[in-house]
Backbone as CSV, one residue per row, in Angstrom:
resi,resn,N_x,N_y,N_z,CA_x,CA_y,CA_z,C_x,C_y,C_z
1,UNK,0.897,-1.178,-0.007,-0.079,-0.049,0.043,1.160,1.317,-0.295
2,UNK,2.057,1.334,0.913,3.108,2.298,0.794,3.290,2.945,-0.263
3,UNK,3.966,1.937,-1.219,4.654,1.578,-2.555,3.596,2.375,-3.684
4,UNK,2.005,2.136,-3.272,1.494,2.331,-4.264,1.385,3.988,-4.145
5,UNK,0.889,4.135,-2.699,0.485,5.911,-2.218,2.141,6.832,-2.816
6,UNK,3.051,5.899,-2.747,4.470,6.696,-3.044,4.328,6.622,-4.466
7,UNK,4.297,5.805,-4.986,3.890,5.617,-6.301,2.886,6.960,-7.222
8,UNK,1.741,6.818,-6.895,0.599,7.944,-7.207,0.949,9.093,-6.457
9,UNK,1.768,9.321,-5.464,2.505,10.719,-5.506,3.722,11.435,-6.148
10,UNK,4.617,10.224,-6.818,5.623,10.856,-7.591,4.760,11.308,-9.164
11,UNK,3.852,10.200,-9.352,3.016,10.799,-10.388,2.807,11.856,-10.394
12,UNK,1.792,12.412,-9.773,1.042,13.385,-9.245,1.822,14.629,-9.505
13,UNK,3.392,14.509,-9.158,4.006,15.949,-8.932,4.702,15.981,-10.686
14,UNK,5.422,14.890,-11.160,5.576,14.762,-11.890,4.756,14.894,-13.241
15,UNK,3.898,15.111,-13.044,2.486,15.603,-13.934,2.784,16.795,-14.256
16,UNK,2.645,17.541,-12.465,2.193,18.890,-12.476,3.341,19.273,-13.026
17,UNK,4.760,18.886,-13.048,6.162,19.804,-13.537,5.576,19.904,-14.942
18,UNK,5.378,18.675,-15.528,5.066,18.564,-17.469,4.042,19.457,-17.905
19,UNK,2.720,19.494,-16.951,2.071,20.306,-17.569,2.729,21.780,-17.346
20,UNK,3.236,22.583,-16.286,3.912,23.667,-15.972,5.041,23.655,-17.441
21,UNK,5.528,22.844,-17.438,6.551,23.192,-18.329,6.233,23.705,-20.122
22,UNK,4.980,22.839,-20.270,4.521,22.820,-21.528,3.531,23.848,-21.970
23,UNK,3.376,24.888,-20.485,2.527,25.845,-20.599,3.140,27.602,-21.026
24,UNK,4.151,27.263,-20.606,5.504,28.404,-21.026,5.140,28.601,-22.680
25,UNK,5.303,29.901,-22.795,4.681,30.281,-24.383,6.551,30.181,-24.744
26,UNK,6.577,29.546,-26.045,7.397,30.045,-26.898,8.097,31.186,-27.130
27,UNK,9.374,31.534,-26.870,10.375,32.674,-27.223,10.283,32.539,-28.368
28,UNK,10.245,33.894,-29.252,10.686,34.050,-30.778,11.942,35.154,-30.701
29,UNK,12.475,34.075,-31.540,14.172,35.351,-31.203,13.979,36.143,-31.947
30,UNK,14.782,37.257,-31.656,14.969,38.589,-32.703,15.303,38.217,-33.537
31,UNK,15.050,38.632,-34.951,15.681,38.489,-36.230,17.440,39.126,-35.680
32,UNK,18.404,38.552,-36.480,19.530,38.678,-36.494,20.130,39.641,-37.826
33,UNK,21.551,39.861,-37.853,22.013,40.870,-39.091,21.697,40.267,-39.870
34,UNK,21.858,38.746,-40.157,22.026,37.653,-41.360,20.159,37.700,-41.768
35,UNK,19.203,37.799,-41.467,17.879,38.037,-41.891,18.020,39.098,-42.162
36,UNK,17.928,40.110,-41.396,17.886,41.429,-41.858,18.818,41.824,-43.051
37,UNK,19.889,41.091,-43.330,20.814,41.350,-44.795,19.983,40.569,-45.617
38,UNK,19.794,39.071,-45.480,18.754,38.393,-46.542,17.732,39.515,-46.608
39,UNK,16.682,39.815,-45.823,15.469,40.903,-46.445,15.857,42.112,-47.236
40,UNK,17.098,42.257,-46.864,17.139,43.579,-47.627,17.345,43.082,-49.406
41,UNK,18.190,42.238,-48.957,18.774,41.356,-50.300,17.483,40.891,-51.434
42,UNK,16.754,40.382,-50.878,15.196,40.356,-51.115,14.672,41.507,-51.914
43,UNK,14.753,42.781,-51.443,14.079,43.701,-51.940,15.168,44.205,-52.946
44,UNK,16.037,44.070,-53.381,16.679,44.252,-54.639,18.406,45.538,-53.946
45,UNK,18.434,45.350,-52.719,19.306,46.135,-51.764,20.566,45.235,-52.574
46,UNK,22.407,45.829,-52.240,23.672,45.000,-52.386,24.047,45.713,-51.404
47,UNK,25.556,44.639,-51.418,26.200,45.567,-50.728,25.463,45.834,-49.297
48,UNK,25.151,45.538,-48.654,24.601,45.619,-47.151,25.448,45.680,-46.205
49,UNK,25.690,46.659,-45.828,26.926,46.562,-44.577,26.408,47.421,-43.231
50,UNK,27.344,47.697,-42.248,27.361,48.153,-41.151,25.700,48.266,-40.668
51,UNK,25.515,47.470,-40.416,23.943,46.704,-39.794,24.026,47.047,-38.410
52,UNK,23.618,47.659,-37.715,23.470,47.761,-35.878,22.181,47.917,-35.824
53,UNK,21.550,47.371,-34.482,20.707,47.473,-33.815,20.433,48.324,-32.774
54,UNK,19.495,49.476,-32.922,19.414,50.144,-31.605,18.677,49.560,-30.328
55,UNK,18.391,50.534,-29.666,17.947,50.140,-28.211,16.436,50.109,-28.560
56,UNK,15.799,50.747,-29.238,14.430,50.362,-29.915,14.067,49.082,-30.837
57,UNK,14.848,48.589,-31.280,14.875,47.384,-32.146,14.789,47.465,-33.630
58,UNK,14.889,48.852,-33.789,15.630,48.930,-35.667,16.452,48.648,-35.781
59,UNK,16.678,48.250,-37.195,18.295,48.036,-37.842,18.393,49.154,-38.424
60,UNK,20.078,50.043,-38.328,19.969,50.870,-39.307,21.265,50.274,-39.955
61,UNK,21.805,50.731,-41.666,22.971,50.351,-42.156,23.343,51.162,-43.517
62,UNK,24.301,50.317,-44.352,23.902,51.122,-45.301,24.090,50.149,-46.447
63,UNK,23.444,50.008,-47.501,23.643,49.278,-48.849,22.874,50.144,-50.383
64,UNK,23.059,49.150,-51.028,23.321,49.646,-52.744,22.006,49.462,-53.189
65,UNK,21.405,50.635,-53.954,20.777,49.778,-54.758,20.550,50.760,-56.128
66,UNK,20.511,50.091,-57.295,20.242,50.856,-58.645,21.496,51.411,-58.381
67,UNK,22.579,51.273,-57.732,24.235,52.153,-57.838,24.123,52.810,-56.941
68,UNK,23.080,53.400,-56.395,23.149,54.413,-55.507,23.282,53.927,-53.810
69,UNK,23.936,54.619,-53.438,24.249,53.691,-51.804,22.977,54.690,-50.878
70,UNK,22.266,54.035,-49.979,21.346,54.610,-49.317,21.807,54.078,-48.007
71,UNK,21.256,54.811,-47.178,20.835,54.394,-45.344,19.934,53.810,-45.228
72,UNK,19.349,52.884,-44.832,18.629,52.042,-44.982,18.263,52.479,-43.141
73,UNK,17.176,52.148,-43.034,16.795,51.899,-41.477,15.293,50.476,-41.460
74,UNK,15.465,49.230,-40.983,14.086,48.570,-40.873,13.875,48.322,-39.020
75,UNK,12.559,48.303,-39.713,11.344,48.419,-37.959,11.776,46.834,-37.582
76,UNK,10.964,46.685,-36.071,11.252,45.376,-35.643,10.136,44.990,-36.480
77,UNK,9.054,45.873,-37.321,8.144,44.912,-37.912,8.601,44.515,-39.216
78,UNK,9.780,44.899,-39.775,10.180,44.262,-41.401,10.111,45.631,-42.231
79,UNK,9.489,46.819,-41.623,9.268,47.787,-42.743,10.498,47.942,-43.063
80,UNK,10.878,48.401,-44.198,12.326,48.938,-44.626,11.864,50.491,-44.927
81,UNK,13.041,51.768,-44.732,12.870,53.104,-44.928,14.496,53.004,-45.618
82,UNK,14.575,53.810,-46.729,15.477,54.116,-47.460,15.894,55.566,-47.586
83,UNK,16.888,56.333,-47.480,17.212,57.751,-47.388,18.397,57.956,-48.259
């Protein structure tokens, strides 16, 4: 009887731990400079360089489009602005 109670108690504790572990939301990694560079290249920017991430989550850098060098800003949502 003791072993049965011990087994039930241990299975209840592990079941709770597993349930708690499964309810945590999966963290989505922030895009790195490689994915930002790939996004810019897909938009026909070349020679992407000097990418830096600001404290607000925006990426800034330089890229060339149609032979013209531009300063690019990529928002955390992926919106590209070129000047």
